Structures are given as C-alpha cells and as structure tokens.
C-alpha positions as CSV (number, residue, x, y, z in Angstrom):
1,M,-8.1,7.4,0.5
2,V,-11.3,9.2,0.2
3,L,-12.4,12.7,1.1
4,V,-15.9,13.1,2.5
5,N,-17.7,16.5,2.6
6,P,-19.8,16.4,5.7
7,G,-22.2,19.1,4.2
8,D,-23.5,17.1,1.3
9,G,-22.0,13.7,1.7
10,S,-20.1,13.8,-1.6
11,T,-16.8,11.9,-1.9
12,R,-13.6,12.2,-3.8
13,V,-10.7,9.7,-4.2
14,I,-7.4,11.6,-3.6
15,G,-4.9,8.7,-3.3
16,S,-4.1,5.2,-2.1
17,A,-2.9,3.6,1.0
18,L,-2.1,0.3,2.9
19,L,-3.2,-1.1,6.1
20,T,-0.6,-1.9,8.8
21,G,-0.4,-2.2,12.5
22,Q,-2.8,-5.2,12.8
23,G,-5.2,-3.3,10.6
24,R,-5.8,-0.4,12.9
25,H,-3.4,2.0,11.0
26,A,-2.8,3.0,7.4
27,V,0.1,4.5,5.7
28,T,0.0,6.8,2.7
29,A,1.9,9.6,1.1
30,K,2.3,12.8,3.1
31,H,1.4,14.9,0.1
32,V,-2.0,12.9,-0.1
33,T,-2.8,14.0,3.4
34,D,-1.8,17.6,2.7
35,A,-4.3,17.8,0.0
36,V,-7.3,17.7,2.4
37,P,-9.2,20.8,1.9
38,P,-10.6,22.8,5.0
39,G,-13.9,21.4,6.1
40,W,-13.5,18.0,4.4
41,E,-12.8,14.7,6.3
42,L,-10.4,12.1,5.4
43,H,-11.6,8.5,5.3
44,A,-10.0,5.1,4.4
45,G,-12.2,3.4,1.8
46,L,-11.8,-0.4,2.4
47,A,-12.6,-2.4,-0.6
48,G,-14.6,-5.7,-0.4
49,S,-14.3,-8.8,-2.5
50,D,-15.1,-8.6,-6.2
51,I,-17.6,-11.3,-7.0
52,D,-18.3,-12.3,-10.6
53,R,-20.5,-15.4,-10.7
54,P,-23.5,-16.4,-12.7
55,D,-25.8,-16.0,-9.6
56,I,-24.3,-12.7,-8.2
57,Q,-22.0,-9.8,-9.2
58,V,-20.6,-7.5,-6.7
59,H,-18.0,-4.8,-7.6
60,A,-16.8,-1.7,-5.9
61,A,-18.2,-2.5,-2.6
62,F,-16.6,-0.1,0.0
63,I,-17.0,0.9,3.6
64,Y,-15.6,4.3,4.7
65,V,-13.7,4.5,8.0
66,P,-12.8,7.9,9.4
67,C,-9.1,8.6,9.9
68,V,-7.0,10.9,12.0
69,L,-3.5,12.0,11.2
70,V,-1.0,10.5,13.6
71,D,2.4,11.5,12.1
72,Q,4.1,12.8,9.1
73,D,7.6,12.5,7.7
74,A,8.5,15.1,5.1
75,S,11.9,13.5,4.1
76,S,10.3,10.2,3.2
77,D,7.0,11.7,2.1
78,L,5.0,9.3,4.4
79,A,2.1,9.8,6.7
80,L,0.5,7.7,9.4
81,L,-3.2,7.4,10.0
82,E,-5.2,5.9,12.7
83,L,-8.6,4.2,11.6
84,Q,-11.3,5.4,14.0
85,M,-12.9,2.1,14.9
86,P,-14.9,1.0,18.0
87,P,-12.6,0.7,21.1
88,D,-13.1,-3.0,21.4
89,A,-12.2,-3.7,17.8
90,T,-8.8,-5.3,17.4
91,S,-8.7,-5.4,13.6
92,V,-10.7,-4.4,10.5
93,S,-12.0,-6.7,7.8
94,L,-14.8,-6.5,5.1
95,V,-16.6,-9.8,4.5
96,V,-19.4,-10.1,1.9
97,R,-22.2,-12.4,3.1
98,I,-24.5,-14.1,0.4
99,T,-27.9,-15.4,1.5
100,P,-29.9,-17.2,-1.1
101,D,-33.4,-15.8,-1.7
102,G,-35.1,-19.2,-1.3
103,G,-33.2,-20.0,1.9
104,G,-30.1,-22.2,2.4
105,P,-26.7,-21.7,4.1
106,T,-25.1,-18.2,3.9
107,E,-21.8,-18.0,2.1
108,E,-19.0,-15.6,3.5
109,L,-16.5,-14.3,1.1
110,D,-13.3,-12.6,2.2
111,D,-10.3,-12.3,-0.3
112,G,-8.0,-10.8,2.3
113,R,-8.0,-7.5,0.6
114,T,-8.4,-5.7,3.8
115,G,-5.7,-7.4,5.7
116,P,-2.5,-5.5,6.8
117,F,0.6,-5.9,4.5
118,K,3.6,-8.0,5.6
119,I,6.6,-5.8,5.5
120,T,10.0,-6.8,4.2
121,T,13.2,-4.9,4.6
122,D,15.3,-7.6,2.7
123,R,17.9,-6.4,0.3
124,L,16.3,-6.3,-3.2
125,A,18.1,-7.1,-6.3
126,E,17.6,-4.9,-9.3
127,G,15.3,-6.6,-11.8
128,T,13.1,-7.9,-8.9
129,E,9.5,-8.1,-10.0
130,V,7.2,-5.7,-8.1
131,A,3.6,-4.5,-8.5
132,T,1.4,-1.7,-7.0
133,S,-2.3,-1.7,-6.5
134,G,-4.3,1.5,-6.0
135,F,-7.2,3.7,-7.3
136,P,-5.9,5.9,-10.1
137,L,-7.8,8.5,-11.8
138,S,-10.6,8.5,-9.1
139,A,-12.0,5.3,-10.3
140,P,-13.7,3.0,-7.7
141,A,-12.0,0.0,-9.0
142,L,-8.7,-1.6,-7.7
143,V,-6.1,-1.3,-10.5
144,T,-2.9,-3.4,-10.3
145,T,0.2,-2.8,-12.5
146,A,3.4,-4.7,-12.5
147,G,7.1,-4.0,-13.4
148,I,10.6,-4.4,-12.0
149,L,12.8,-2.6,-9.5
150,A,14.9,-0.6,-11.9
151,S,17.3,0.9,-9.3
152,K,17.8,0.4,-5.6
153,F,19.1,3.9,-5.0
154,A,17.6,7.0,-6.7
155,P,18.7,10.3,-5.0
156,L,15.8,12.8,-4.6
157,D,18.2,15.7,-5.5
158,Q,21.0,15.1,-7.9
159,A,22.9,17.8,-6.3
160,N,22.6,16.4,-2.8
161,P,22.8,12.7,-3.0
162,G,22.7,12.3,0.7
163,G,19.5,14.2,1.1
164,G,17.2,11.1,0.7
165,M,16.9,8.0,-1.3
166,R,14.1,6.1,-3.2
167,H,13.7,3.0,-5.1
168,L,13.2,3.6,-8.7
169,C,10.6,1.1,-10.4
170,D,9.8,0.6,-13.9
171,L,6.1,0.7,-13.2
172,T,3.0,2.4,-14.5
173,A,1.3,4.8,-12.1
174,T,-0.8,7.8,-12.4
175,G,-3.0,10.3,-10.2
176,G,-4.5,8.4,-7.4
177,N,-1.7,5.8,-7.0
178,S,0.2,8.0,-4.6
179,G,0.5,6.3,-1.2
180,G,-0.2,3.0,-2.6
181,P,1.8,-0.2,-1.7
182,V,4.6,-1.5,-3.9
183,Y,5.1,-5.1,-3.2
184,R,7.2,-8.0,-4.3
185,V,5.3,-10.3,-6.8
186,S,6.7,-13.5,-5.5
187,D,5.3,-13.4,-2.1
188,G,3.2,-10.1,-1.8
189,A,5.6,-8.6,0.8
190,L,5.6,-4.8,1.0
191,V,8.8,-3.3,-0.3
192,G,7.8,0.4,-0.3
193,V,5.3,3.1,-0.8
194,L,4.6,4.9,-4.2
195,V,5.2,8.6,-3.9
196,A,5.7,10.1,-7.2
197,G,6.3,9.6,-11.0
198,Q,9.6,10.4,-12.4
199,L,9.5,13.2,-14.8
200,S,12.0,14.4,-17.5
201,P,12.2,18.0,-18.8
202,L,11.0,18.5,-22.3
203,A,13.6,19.5,-24.9
204,S,11.8,22.9,-25.4
205,G,12.4,23.5,-21.8
206,D,8.7,24.1,-21.2
207,G,7.3,21.6,-18.8
208,A,8.1,17.8,-18.3
209,Q,6.9,14.5,-19.4
210,S,6.6,11.2,-17.8
211,V,9.3,8.6,-18.4
212,G,7.4,5.6,-17.1
213,L,9.3,5.3,-13.9
214,T,8.1,5.7,-10.3
215,L,9.8,6.8,-7.1
216,V,9.0,4.5,-4.2
217,T,9.9,5.2,-0.6
218,P,11.6,2.1,0.8
219,S,9.9,-0.1,3.4
220,Q,12.6,0.6,6.0
221,N,11.3,4.1,6.2
222,V,7.8,2.7,6.8
223,V,9.1,0.6,9.6
224,E,10.9,3.5,11.2
225,L,7.6,5.6,11.1
226,L,5.6,2.8,12.7
227,V,8.3,2.1,15.4
228,R,8.6,5.7,16.6
229,N,4.8,5.8,17.0
230,G,4.9,2.6,19.2
231,I,3.4,0.4,16.5
232,E,4.8,-3.1,15.9
233,P,5.2,-3.5,12.1
234,D,3.5,-6.6,10.4
235,R,6.9,-8.0,9.4
236,D,7.4,-10.6,6.7
237,K,8.9,-13.5,8.5
238,A,11.3,-15.5,6.3
239,L,10.8,-19.3,6.5
240,P,13.5,-20.9,8.8
241,R,16.4,-22.5,7.2
242,P,16.5,-26.2,7.5
243,P,19.1,-27.4,10.0
244,K,22.5,-28.4,8.4
245,K,23.0,-32.0,8.1
246,T,26.0,-33.2,10.2
247,A,28.0,-35.9,8.5
248,H,28.5,-38.9,10.7
249,P,31.6,-41.0,10.1
250,H,30.9,-44.6,9.3
251,K,31.7,-46.9,12.2
252,K,34.1,-49.7,11.4
253,R,32.7,-53.1,12.0
C-alpha cells in the first residue's frame, strides 16, 4: 500500500496487501488504512515481473491504482479496499512487454504476481510451512520470508481469551509487512493476513522486544469480510477425491 501526496507527487510505502475479489479489491490491515494522513491518497502499488536476463533487467516496476475504503473490522484488524479501475475492467494485471530494438516478435511476461489469492479455510496443523510476502522497511522490493504455524489459537488478550483469536507464526516480519498475505508454502493458498509482531516485555519493565513471532488474522475472517460486502471470495478449491473402487465378486464359472 502506497501513500501519494497530490501536492508534490511524493510517495510513501505504509504497508502490504493482497488482491482478492477477481482482482478488483484488496485486503490489508485496518491499522494500515488508519495511518493515512489528511490530504494524502491511498493507492495500491501493483508490482510487475522482475526480469534479470543478459539482454534486459527490470526491477521494482509498479503501477499505482487509487483505492477507496469499503469496510473495516476492528476485531480482526482488517480493511477492505476497492481499486478504482475503469468501469469496463473485470480484473487487473501487469504485463511487461519487451520489443527488440532491431525488430522481431514482442515478448509478454506475466509472473502472476498481480493475480488474486486463492483463499483456504482448511484446518491447519501446527508446524505447517507458511510464508509472507510484502514490502518491509519502505523498500520497493518484494521480500518473502518463510516459517511455520506455531499455534492455531493465540488470544489477543490473555485476560479475555474469547475476545478474538489469531494464528501465531514463527515468521520474520517488520514494518511494512502489516496487511500482507500469509500463505501455505505447499500450494500458495492464503491462510491469513499479517497484522502484528508479537512483543515480550523487557525484564527491566521499560519497553518490549520482538520475540520473532507474528500475529496473523485467520483467512476465515477475510472470507467473512468479503461475504458481508457481497464479494465472492476466490476460494481454494480442493482437488476432487477419486471415486472409491467397488469390489466386484468374482463370478463362478
């Protein structure tokens, strides 16, 4: 997610997000959208393919699409945004076209980075390998870190376990990762949205330190946010199970 100052055109990265709803909507953390200063505009920065070949190098190629806030949910720290695309557009994608200087066929490269996430609400086993991708530290480079699901149930408030739950992941994250997707490594299906790092109080009682764990809002909350706004989630469809083989008794000859 990128802030744009209409006055001077300056930009600032404030968080990450994921595309959903056939690519016309984005989901991020509520606290990311709350950080928009007066007079600034919120845009989705869509990253194109990274190309590193002997004949051409393309990195950090972005297009900025204005967004409007559709809905927020404080309990799950989620926000839903609508990308302001032309009325006749049904989806969004960013394709890099390469035309040789001396003529010849034009190449089109699309690594699928701008496609919507498939969402899974499967029950996850602790120890499942997960990863997150985002733009930490305001750098214009996609950074991916991987880890495991450490706990399926992490109460937001130890004194009120019923006040809301998160996944707890053993996953490196820092400023700018908020609102980014957390997905299953095995198939890339979305399992949640990264919303915070887990902190531990210092022994001195003055401040806190990171313990290398992150809080993740489960994907079920993402589905609920989309459905209540009339948006069909891009669900991860499990492969159909093969039909059971029926044993046929041997006929006596």
